[in-house]
C-alpha positions in Angstrom: 0.0 0.0 0.0 1.3 3.5 -0.9 0.9 6.1 1.8 0.0 9.6 0.6 0.5 12.8 2.5 -2.5 15.1 2.9 -2.2 18.4 1.1 -1.6 21.0 3.9 -0.8 23.9 1.5 -2.8 27.0 2.3 -5.5 28.2 -0.1 -5.3 31.4 -2.0 -8.1 33.9 -1.8 -9.5 36.2 -4.6 -10.0 39.8 -3.9 -10.8 42.9 -6.0 -8.1 45.6 -6.3 -8.5 48.6 -8.6 -11.2 46.8 -10.5 -9.3 43.6 -11.0 -9.6 40.2 -9.5 -6.3 39.4 -7.8 -4.9 36.7 -5.6 -1.7 36.7 -3.5 0.5 33.7 -3.1 -0.5 32.2 0.3 3.0 31.1 1.1 4.0 34.8 1.5 6.6 35.0 -1.3 5.2 38.4 -2.2 3.7 37.5 -5.6 0.2 38.4 -6.7 -1.5 37.4 -9.9 -4.6 38.4 -11.8 -7.3 35.7 -11.7 -10.4 35.1 -13.6 -13.9 34.4 -12.2 -14.5 30.7 -11.9 -10.8 29.9 -11.8 -10.3 27.0 -9.4 -6.6 26.9 -8.8 -3.8 29.3 -8.0 -0.3 28.9 -9.4 2.7 31.0 -8.3 4.6 30.8 -11.5 8.3 29.9 -11.7 10.8 31.4 -12.3 9.7 34.6 -10.5 7.4 32.8 -8.1 7.8 30.0 -5.6 5.9 27.4 -7.6 3.0 26.9 -5.2 -0.1 25.4 -6.7 -3.3 25.3 -4.6 -7.0 25.9 -4.4 -8.3 29.4 -5.2 -11.2 30.5 -3.0 -13.8 32.9 -4.1 -16.4 34.9 -2.1 -19.8 33.3 -2.3 -21.3 36.6 -3.7 -18.4 37.3 -6.1 -20.7 38.3 -9.0 -22.7 40.7 -6.8 -19.5 42.2 -5.3 -18.2 42.8 -8.8 -21.4 44.3 -10.2 -21.7 46.7 -7.2 -18.1 47.9 -7.6 -18.4 48.1 -11.4 -20.9 51.0 -10.8 -18.1 53.1 -9.6 -16.6 55.3 -12.3 -13.0 55.3 -11.0 -11.2 51.9 -11.1 -9.1 53.0 -8.1 -12.3 52.9 -5.9 -13.2 49.4 -7.0 -11.8 47.4 -4.1 -13.0 44.5 -1.9 -10.9 42.5 0.5 -11.9 39.4 2.5 -12.0 39.9 6.3 -8.5 40.3 7.8 -6.8 40.4 4.4 -3.1 41.5 5.1 -3.1 44.2 2.3 -6.3 45.7 3.6 -5.0 45.8 7.1 -1.6 47.3 6.1 -3.2 50.0 4.0 -6.1 50.8 6.2 -8.7 49.7 3.7 -12.0 48.2 4.8 -12.2 44.4 4.8 -14.9 41.9 4.9 -17.5 44.3 3.5 -20.9 42.9 2.4 -22.6 43.8 -0.9 -24.9 46.0 1.2 -21.9 47.8 2.7 -20.6 48.5 -0.8 -24.0 49.7 -1.9 -24.1 52.1 1.0 -20.7 53.4 0.1 -22.0 53.9 -3.4 -25.0 55.8 -2.2 -22.9 58.0 0.1 -20.7 58.9 -2.8 -23.5 59.6 -5.3 -23.0 56.4 -7.3 -26.1 54.5 -8.2 
């Protein structure tokens, strides 16, 4: 019998930054890549990346998040981060917002 080792590699998470879906390498090598809706796997490409391949996790309401942010005329204001995302925490950006939170921001800024 061949013994296999369970995959304990961390998952990557999709987020929206400047109107683009992005994912950071979960191993902390510093690389980030553009990702496409529905993409199931993350790959930190060699030679510039660490070679990590893993699961890419999406927010359950990804389509609604995208549609809500797409209403905003300036791409630099189209941002959404999962709760406790390191980039959001470092830069002081909101994290873990719901679609309703984003809609309220839109209303507060005259975007509808």
